[in-house]
C-alpha positions in Angstrom: 0.2 -0.2 -0.1 1.5 3.3 -0.6 1.5 6.1 1.4 0.9 9.4 0.1 1.8 12.8 1.0 -0.7 15.7 1.0 -1.0 19.4 0.2 0.2 20.4 3.8 3.6 18.1 3.6 2.1 15.4 6.2 1.6 11.9 5.1 -2.0 10.8 4.1 -3.1 7.4 5.9 -4.5 5.0 3.6 -8.1 4.7 2.4 -10.5 3.0 4.8 -14.2 1.8 3.9 -15.3 1.0 -0.1 -14.3 2.9 -3.0 -10.5 3.7 -1.4 -11.7 6.4 0.7 -11.2 7.6 4.1 -13.9 9.5 6.1 -11.7 10.6 8.7 -10.2 14.0 9.3 -7.2 14.4 7.8 -4.3 14.7 10.2 -3.5 18.5 8.3 -6.9 19.2 9.0 -6.9 18.5 12.3 -3.6 20.9 12.2 -5.5 23.6 10.5 -8.1 23.4 13.5 -5.6 23.8 15.9 -3.6 26.9 14.8 -7.2 28.4 14.1 -7.4 28.2 17.8 -4.1 29.9 18.8 -3.8 32.6 15.7 -7.6 33.5 16.8 -8.1 37.7 16.7 -7.7 39.3 20.1 -11.0 40.5 21.5 -11.6 44.1 21.7 -12.8 43.9 25.6 -9.4 42.2 25.8 -7.0 44.8 24.1 -9.4 47.8 26.1 -8.8 45.8 29.7 -5.1 45.4 29.1 -4.9 49.6 28.0 -7.2 50.1 31.2 -4.0 48.2 33.1 -1.0 50.1 31.6 1.2 52.4 34.2 0.0 55.2 31.9 -3.4 54.8 32.1 -3.2 53.9 35.7 -1.5 57.3 37.2 -4.4 58.6 35.0 -7.0 57.3 37.0 -5.5 58.3 40.0 -5.2 61.7 39.2 -8.7 61.7 38.1 -9.2 60.3 41.4 -7.6 63.2 43.4 -9.5 66.1 44.4 -9.3 69.2 42.8 -6.7 72.1 44.8 -9.1 74.3 46.9 -9.4 77.6 45.4 -9.0 79.6 48.9 -7.0 79.5 51.7 -9.0 78.8 54.7 -8.4 78.9 58.4 -6.2 81.5 58.7 -6.0 84.6 61.9 -6.5 88.0 61.3 -5.1 91.0 62.6 -8.0 93.5 63.3 -8.8 96.7 64.0 -9.8 95.9 68.3 -5.7 93.9 67.9 -4.2 96.7 66.6 -5.2 99.5 68.5 -4.8 96.8 71.5 -1.5 96.2 70.8 -0.9 100.1 70.1 -2.1 101.1 73.5 0.1 99.0 75.1 3.4 100.5 73.1 2.3 104.0 74.2 1.8 103.0 77.8 4.8 100.9 78.0 7.3 103.8 76.2 5.7 107.0 78.4 6.5 104.7 81.6 10.4 104.7 80.1 10.1 107.9 79.1 10.7 107.7 75.5 8.7 109.8 73.3 8.1 107.7 70.7 5.7 107.0 66.6 4.1 103.5 66.2 2.3 102.0 63.7 0.5 98.7 63.8 -0.3 96.7 60.0 -1.8 93.7 59.3 -0.3 91.0 57.6 0.1 92.7 53.9 1.4 96.0 55.9 -0.8 97.9 55.5 -1.6 100.6 58.2 -4.4 99.6 61.2 -3.7 102.0 63.7 -1.1 104.9 64.2 0.0 107.1 67.2 2.4 109.5 67.6 3.1 110.6 71.2 3.8 114.0 72.3 6.9 115.1 71.8 7.8 113.0 69.1 9.8 113.7 66.3 7.6 114.0 63.5 10.3 112.4 60.9 10.0 109.3 62.5 6.8 108.7 61.6 7.7 107.2 58.4 10.3 105.4 59.7 7.8 103.8 62.2 5.8 103.1 59.8 8.5 101.7 57.4 9.7 99.2 59.9 6.5 97.8 60.5 6.0 97.0 56.6 9.3 95.6 56.7 8.9 93.3 59.5 5.1 92.3 57.9 6.2 91.8 54.7 9.8 90.6 55.3 7.7 87.9 57.7 10.9 88.6 60.5 12.3 91.6 62.5 13.9 94.2 61.1 17.6 95.1 61.2 21.3 94.9 59.6 21.5 91.4 57.6 21.7 88.9 58.3 20.0 88.3 61.1 22.1 87.7 64.3 25.6 87.5 62.5 27.9 90.1 61.2 26.3 92.2 58.7 26.9 91.8 55.1 27.5 94.8 53.3 26.1 93.7 49.9 23.2 92.1 51.2 22.3 95.3 53.4 23.4 97.3 50.1 20.9 95.7 48.1 17.8 95.8 50.5 18.5 99.6 50.3 18.3 99.4 46.4 15.1 97.6 47.0 13.8 100.5 49.1 14.6 103.1 46.8 12.5 100.5 44.2 9.5 100.9 46.5 9.0 104.0 47.1 10.8 103.6 50.4 8.7 101.0 52.6 11.8 98.9 53.0 14.6 99.2 55.9 16.7 97.4 57.7 16.6 99.9 61.1 15.8 98.2 64.3 12.1 99.1 65.6 10.0 96.6 63.3 8.9 93.3 64.9 5.9 91.1 63.3 3.0 89.3 65.0 2.8 85.7 65.2 -0.3 84.0 66.1 -0.8 80.6 65.8 2.7 80.3 64.1 1.4 83.0 61.0 2.3 86.0 60.8 0.0 88.4 60.8 1.0 91.6 61.2 3.6 94.0 62.6 4.5 97.0 64.9 6.5 99.1 64.0 8.6 102.1 66.3 11.0 105.3 65.3 11.6 108.0 67.5 14.4 106.4 70.1 17.9 104.2 69.5 17.4 100.7 67.5 16.8 98.8 70.9 14.4 100.8 72.6 12.2 101.1 69.5 12.2 97.2 69.6 12.1 97.5 72.7 8.9 99.2 72.4 7.5 96.8 69.9 8.0 93.8 71.7 6.1 95.4 74.7 2.8 96.6 72.7 2.7 92.8 71.1 3.4 90.9 74.4 0.0 93.1 75.7 -1.8 92.0 73.0 -1.0 88.4 73.1 -1.8 88.5 76.4 -5.0 89.8 75.9 -5.7 87.2 73.4 -4.7 84.7 75.3 -7.3 85.8 78.0 -9.9 86.7 75.6 -9.3 82.8 74.7 -9.3 81.5 77.4 -12.6 83.1 78.7 -14.4 81.8 76.2 
């Protein structure tokens, strides 16, 4: 009996049955059926699923799940007029007790004037100095004085500040006497004093702030 090779390259088994024809599936047809199973196209659903879990899409999904950033900052502490007057009054009383004749300014966190007093006999020229010290302390978020604070003055640094002061219309200074007001870790304003030495000005400013903080503490404890 002769074996024949079919068109798929496999041996064809001898025929069985009448007429010499084999009714069973040829081996090559079985192979084709098997190949069709493995070469079947991937479904669209599987493709979409694979794309959905890819790293890039996973990150995009996470970004979409994150809440949008807040449009306003809440929970801020603001210095109001009553608070400014409290600090101003205490500073005036402290200066009077020391025999100082001072100009005293209180500003908010943006450097805007809330309260001002020129004590009897205080030099008018120091009025602008006091306001400038308060503005600098509030907007620079630190006590005024030669820079760097607590170290040997840096001539070039202080010169650059003087240039910035000129550019700002004289609203920045490195003179002592401007002290920020801090409540709950936030700079809510500042007190600036002019008329004495730098140390005296700073002393009066700190006295006013300390009295304000004590009054605030007493107010909150009474609620």
